[in-house]
C-alpha positions in Angstrom: 0.0 0.0 0.0 1.2 3.5 -0.9 2.1 5.9 2.0 -0.4 8.7 2.7 2.1 11.1 4.4 5.4 12.6 3.7 7.8 10.2 2.0 11.3 9.3 3.2 12.8 10.0 -0.3 10.7 12.6 -2.0 10.7 14.5 -5.2 14.1 15.4 -6.7 13.7 18.3 -9.1 16.8 19.6 -10.9 17.6 22.4 -13.3 17.9 21.9 -17.1 18.7 23.9 -20.1 15.4 24.6 -21.5 14.8 24.6 -25.4 12.5 27.7 -26.2 11.3 29.4 -29.3 13.1 32.6 -30.3 10.3 35.1 -30.4 11.9 37.0 -33.3 11.8 33.9 -35.5 8.2 33.0 -35.2 4.9 34.9 -35.9 4.0 34.8 -32.1 4.6 32.5 -29.2 0.9 31.8 -29.0 0.7 30.7 -32.6 3.4 28.0 -32.1 2.0 26.5 -28.9 -0.5 23.6 -28.8 -2.4 21.6 -26.1 -0.9 18.2 -25.1 -0.7 15.7 -27.9 -3.7 13.7 -26.5 -6.0 16.7 -26.2 -5.7 17.9 -29.9 -9.0 17.0 -31.6 -8.1 15.3 -34.8 -8.3 16.1 -37.7 -9.7 19.5 -37.5 -7.7 20.8 -34.4 -4.5 19.3 -35.9 -5.1 21.1 -39.2 -5.8 24.4 -37.4 -2.6 24.3 -35.4 -0.6 23.3 -38.5 -2.0 26.3 -40.2 -1.5 28.7 -37.3 2.3 28.9 -37.9 4.8 26.8 -39.9 6.7 26.2 -36.7 3.9 25.1 -34.5 5.0 22.6 -32.0 2.3 20.1 -33.2 4.7 19.2 -36.1 6.9 17.7 -33.4 4.4 16.1 -31.0 2.0 14.9 -33.8 4.0 14.7 -37.0 2.3 13.4 -40.1 3.7 10.7 -42.4 2.6 7.3 -43.7 4.3 5.1 -41.1 5.2 5.5 -37.4 8.9 5.3 -38.1 8.6 8.0 -40.8 6.6 10.3 -38.4 9.2 10.0 -35.7 12.0 10.5 -38.1 10.3 13.5 -39.5 9.9 15.0 -36.1 13.6 14.6 -35.3 14.6 16.2 -38.7 12.2 19.0 -38.0 13.6 19.7 -34.5 17.2 19.5 -35.8 16.3 22.1 -38.7 14.6 24.4 -36.3 17.6 24.3 -34.0 20.0 24.8 -36.8 17.9 27.8 -38.1 17.7 29.4 -34.8 13.9 29.0 -34.5 14.4 27.2 -31.3 17.5 27.7 -29.0 18.7 26.5 -25.7 18.8 28.8 -22.6 22.4 29.5 -21.6 22.4 27.6 -18.3 20.5 25.0 -16.4 17.5 26.5 -14.4 14.2 25.6 -12.8 11.3 27.5 -14.4 8.3 29.2 -12.7 5.3 28.8 -15.0 2.0 30.6 -14.6 -1.4 30.3 -16.3 -4.4 32.5 -15.7 -7.7 33.3 -17.5 -9.4 35.7 -15.0 -11.0 32.9 -13.1 -8.1 30.6 -12.2 -4.4 31.4 -11.4 -2.1 28.5 -11.4 1.7 28.5 -10.7 4.2 25.8 -10.4 7.7 24.7 -11.1 9.1 23.2 -14.3 12.1 21.0 -14.0 13.7 17.7 -14.6 12.3 15.2 -12.1 14.1 12.1 -10.9 12.1 9.0 -12.0 10.8 6.4 -9.6 8.5 3.4 -9.9 5.1 3.6 -8.4 5.9 1.1 -5.6 8.3 3.8 -4.2 5.3 5.9 -3.3 7.1 9.1 -4.6 5.1 9.8 -7.8 1.7 8.2 -7.9 -0.2 7.1 -11.1 -3.9 6.8 -10.9 -4.8 5.5 -14.3 -3.9 2.5 -16.5 -2.0 3.1 -19.8 -2.3 1.6 -23.3 0.9 -0.2 -24.4 0.6 1.0 -28.0 0.5 4.7 -27.0 3.6 4.2 -24.7 5.4 2.5 -27.5 4.6 5.4 -29.9 5.7 8.1 -27.4 8.9 6.1 -26.5 9.8 6.0 -30.1 9.2 9.7 -30.6 11.3 10.6 -27.5 14.1 8.2 -28.5 14.2 9.5 -32.0 14.1 13.2 -31.1 16.3 12.8 -28.1 13.9 15.3 -26.4 11.1 15.7 -24.0 8.7 18.0 -25.9 5.9 18.3 -23.3 6.0 18.7 -19.5 3.8 16.4 -17.5 1.3 17.9 -15.0 2.0 16.6 -11.4 0.4 17.9 -8.2 1.6 17.8 -4.6 0.2 19.0 -1.4 2.2 21.8 0.2 1.8 23.6 3.6 -1.0 26.0 4.3 -0.2 29.4 5.7 2.5 31.9 4.6 4.4 30.9 1.6 7.6 28.9 2.4 9.9 26.6 0.6 9.0 26.1 -3.1 5.9 28.3 -2.6 8.0 31.2 -1.5 10.4 30.8 -4.3 7.6 30.8 -6.9 6.0 34.0 -5.4 9.3 35.9 -5.3 10.2 34.9 -8.7 6.8 35.7 -10.2 7.2 39.2 -8.8 10.0 39.9 -11.4 9.8 40.4 -15.2 9.1 37.1 -17.0 11.2 35.5 -19.8 8.1 35.4 -21.9 4.3 36.1 -21.8 1.7 35.2 -24.3 -2.0 34.8 -24.4 -3.4 31.7 -26.3 -6.6 31.6 -28.2 -8.3 29.8 -25.3 -8.0 33.0 -23.3 -5.2 31.7 -21.0 -2.2 34.0 -20.3 1.0 32.2 -19.9 4.1 33.6 -18.2 7.5 31.9 -17.6 10.4 32.8 -15.4 13.8 31.3 -14.7 14.9 30.6 -11.1 18.6 31.5 -11.4 19.7 32.0 -7.8 21.2 28.9 -6.3 19.8 29.8 -2.8 16.2 29.8 -4.3 16.9 26.5 -6.1 18.2 24.9 -3.0 15.2 26.2 -1.0 12.7 24.8 -3.5 14.5 21.4 -3.9 14.7 21.0 -0.1 11.0 21.6 0.3 10.1 19.2 -2.7 12.2 16.4 -1.1 9.6 16.1 1.4 6.7 15.8 -1.0 4.8 13.1 -2.9 3.3 13.8 -6.3 0.2 12.6 -8.1 0.2 12.4 -11.9 -2.6 14.7 -12.9 -1.9 14.6 -16.6 0.6 12.5 -18.6 0.4 9.0 -17.5 1.4 7.6 -20.9 4.4 9.9 -21.0 5.4 9.0 -17.4 5.2 5.4 -18.4 7.4 6.2 -21.4 9.9 7.9 -19.2 10.2 4.7 -17.1 10.4 2.6 -20.2 13.3 4.5 -21.7 15.1 4.7 -18.4 15.0 0.8 -18.2 16.6 0.7 -21.6 19.7 2.7 -20.4 22.7 0.7 -18.9 24.3 3.6 -17.1 22.9 6.7 -15.2 22.3 9.7 -17.3 19.6 12.1 -18.6 17.1 9.4 -19.1 16.8 9.1 -15.3 14.9 12.2 -15.3 11.7 13.5 -17.0 10.3 16.9 -17.8 7.4 17.8 -15.5 5.4 20.8 -14.1 4.8 20.5 -10.4 1.8 22.4 -8.9 0.9 22.8 -5.2 -2.9 22.2 -5.1 -3.1 23.6 -1.6 -2.4 27.0 -3.2 -3.6 26.4 -6.8 -6.4 23.8 -6.9 -6.8 22.2 -10.3 -10.0 22.0 -12.4 -11.0 18.4 -12.7 -13.1 17.5 -15.8 -14.2 14.4 -17.4 -12.8 12.6 -20.6 -15.7 11.6 -22.7 -16.0 8.4 -25.0 -16.8 8.3 -28.6 -18.0 4.7 -29.6 -17.4 4.8 -33.2 -19.0 1.6 -34.4 -22.0 1.8 -32.1 -25.1 3.7 -33.4 -27.0 5.4 -30.5 -30.2 3.7 -31.4 -28.5 0.3 -30.8 -26.8 1.6 -27.6 -30.1 2.7 -26.2 -32.0 -0.5 -27.1 -29.3 -2.7 -25.2 -29.9 -0.8 -22.1 -33.5 -1.8 -21.7 -34.1 -3.3 -18.2 -30.6 -2.6 -17.1 -30.5 1.2 -16.6 -33.1 3.9 -16.5 -33.1 5.9 -19.7 -34.6 9.4 -19.9 -34.4 11.8 -22.7 -33.2 15.2 -21.9 -34.1 18.4 -23.8 -31.0 20.4 -24.8 -29.1 22.6 -25.2 -25.9 20.9 -24.1 -25.4 23.0 -20.9 -28.9 22.1 -19.6 -28.3 18.3 -20.4 -25.0 18.5 -18.4 -26.9 20.0 -15.5 -29.1 17.1 -15.5 -26.2 14.7 -15.7 -24.5 16.5 -12.7 -27.8 16.1 -10.7 -28.0 12.4 -11.4 -24.4 11.8 -10.7 -24.8 13.2 -7.2 -27.0 10.2 -6.5 -25.1 7.4 -8.3 -23.6 6.3 -11.5 -24.8 8.3 -14.5 -24.0 9.0 -18.0 -25.2 11.2 -20.8 -25.5 9.7 -24.3 -25.6 11.7 -27.5 -25.5 11.2 -31.2 -29.0 11.6 -32.7 -29.4 15.4 -32.1 -30.6 14.9 -28.6 -29.5 13.7 -25.1 -30.4 10.7 -23.1 -29.6 10.4 -19.4 -28.7 6.9 -18.3 -28.6 6.2 -14.6 -29.8 3.8 -11.8 -27.9 0.6 -13.0 -29.3 -2.8 -12.2 -27.6 -4.0 -9.0 -27.4 -7.5 -10.3 -25.5 -6.2 -13.4 -23.0 -4.4 -11.3 -22.5 -7.5 -9.0 -21.9 -9.6 -12.2 -19.5 -7.3 -14.0 -17.5 -5.1 -11.4 -14.6 -6.6 -9.5 -15.4 -7.2 -6.0 -11.7 -7.2 -4.9 -11.3 -3.4 -5.2 -12.1 -0.5 -2.8 -15.7 0.7 -2.7 -14.5 4.1 -4.1 -13.1 2.3 -7.2 -16.1 -0.1 -7.7 -18.5 2.9 -7.8 -16.6 5.0 -10.2 -18.5 6.0 -13.3 -15.5 5.0 -15.4 -15.4 1.6 -13.7 -19.1 0.9 -14.4 -18.8 2.2 -17.9 -16.0 -0.1 -18.8 -16.9 -3.1 -16.8 -20.7 -3.1 -17.3 -21.5 -1.2 -20.4 -18.5 -1.5 -22.7 -17.4 -5.0 -21.8 -20.8 -6.6 -21.1 -23.9 -4.7 -22.5 -22.4 -3.1 -25.6 -19.4 -5.5 -26.2 -17.2 -2.6 -27.4 -13.3 -3.5 -27.3 -11.2 -0.9 -25.7 -9.0 -0.3 -28.7 -8.4 3.1 -30.7 -10.4 2.0 -33.7 -13.5 1.5 -31.6 -13.3 4.1 -28.7 -12.1 7.6 -29.0 -11.3 9.6 -25.8 -12.2 13.3 -26.2 -11.8 16.1 -23.7 -14.0 18.6 -25.3 -17.7 17.9 -24.6 -19.2 19.8 -27.6 -16.6 18.1 -29.9 -17.6 14.6 -28.6 -21.3 15.4 -29.5 -20.5 16.9 -32.9 -18.4 13.9 -33.9 -21.0 11.3 -32.8 -23.7 13.1 -34.7 -21.5 13.3 -37.8 -20.4 9.7 -37.6 -23.7 8.2 -36.6 -21.9 7.0 -33.4 -22.6 7.1 -29.7 -20.9 9.8 -27.4 -20.8 8.9 -23.7 -20.5 12.1 -21.7 -19.0 11.7 -18.2 -19.3 13.6 -14.9 -15.8 14.5 -13.4 -14.2 12.7 -10.4 -13.2 14.8 -7.4 -9.4 15.2 -6.9 -9.5 13.8 -3.4 -11.0 10.5 -4.6 -8.2 10.2 -7.3 -5.5 10.9 -4.7 -6.8 8.6 -2.1 -7.1 5.7 -4.6 -3.6 6.4 -5.8 -2.2 6.2 -2.4 -3.7 2.8 -2.0 -2.0 1.7 -5.1 -5.2 1.4 -7.0 -5.3 2.6 -10.6 -8.5 3.9 -12.2 -9.7 3.0 -15.6 -7.6 4.8 -18.3 -8.8 8.3 -19.2 -10.9 8.7 -16.1 -10.1 12.3 -15.4 -8.8 15.5 -17.1 -7.0 17.7 -14.8 -6.3 21.3 -15.8 -5.3 23.8 -16.9 -2.7 21.7 -18.7 0.6 23.4 -19.5 0.8 24.7 -23.0 3.1 22.6 -25.2 5.8 24.6 -26.9 6.9 27.1 -24.2 9.8 25.0 -22.9 11.2 21.7 -23.9 14.1 19.6 -22.8 16.9 18.2 -25.0 18.5 15.2 -23.5 21.7 15.9 -25.3 22.2 19.1 -23.3 22.2 17.4 -19.9 
């Protein structure tokens, strides 16, 4: 079982020489950024980003070619060309970075650095979701071929309440200075980045983090990729560290949103017919925000889902207890057995609908409206989910229990493209 308190050997975050876009060589910093690779809605969102600027980071994280090998080689060649042309350049010395995101409602600050890797059983970095082997293999080949970490993972930890001290104090002091960069992306978020250059500040932050335990909020596949590539190395080196953003959620609570499912080969009419006698099904009038309110109300009482794909919405709740007894594993904690994602995968996808958990059958979409639109366009079924509370996620992770993959979406996620890590520079 994982530890629930401070860990004997905590987080070890070290400076690195960040790779950053040279502002004078691109149209704008906002135009070259992207959401994380798995949040980009394809193909429309991918095309939009590619057209935003010829140097948009999406050409590195989601390169386009006929084969996986060609995609990864293309990304490596593109990165090499941009470095040679001065579009991207390394910072002069290794530093930690303070990173801030704000949109008028939320202010999030954290530290970006290279974090020492550790397996889950050490209780230092806690995963909470399963991963898909094919995605890990693809990300591993991309990182190996480019020799770079192109996107920071989002990790959270629980700092101390009260006056800022340790890492929190360093972040606040640093954010009072002029930033290295500032830009506002089209989603309305303002991004600012600072370098922590004072050795005393770095030492203060590192000593504080050495007492902490982190939860992977976003980036399970990339963390699994870091560990896989580390195992391939025969000697200590740069692959023993991974690029992360660490956020103290005592000071900066994250938004927790759901990740929705697109069942590509399942028409909504067939999905609804199969639910007869197993769930209560109620048609809900739109628009989408009103339907989501109905989902939130039902989710407060038990498992609930919102199905879409025929121009309307259908609230699915009150599962048959006998179905749950038959399909949900009994050897897991109650909090895990009652998760919506658990019931969805064990009872609905595996048993009622018989939908394989493979990319050609299930798409995982963060944007609610995009999930509905794609289901209606494809004649498919969108399963809209209600988010899980962060404390439930953290409690299960501390017990060493992983949730079904793509159970949560923590945010705001760091923008990809503001700072990268080249392993050749470490």
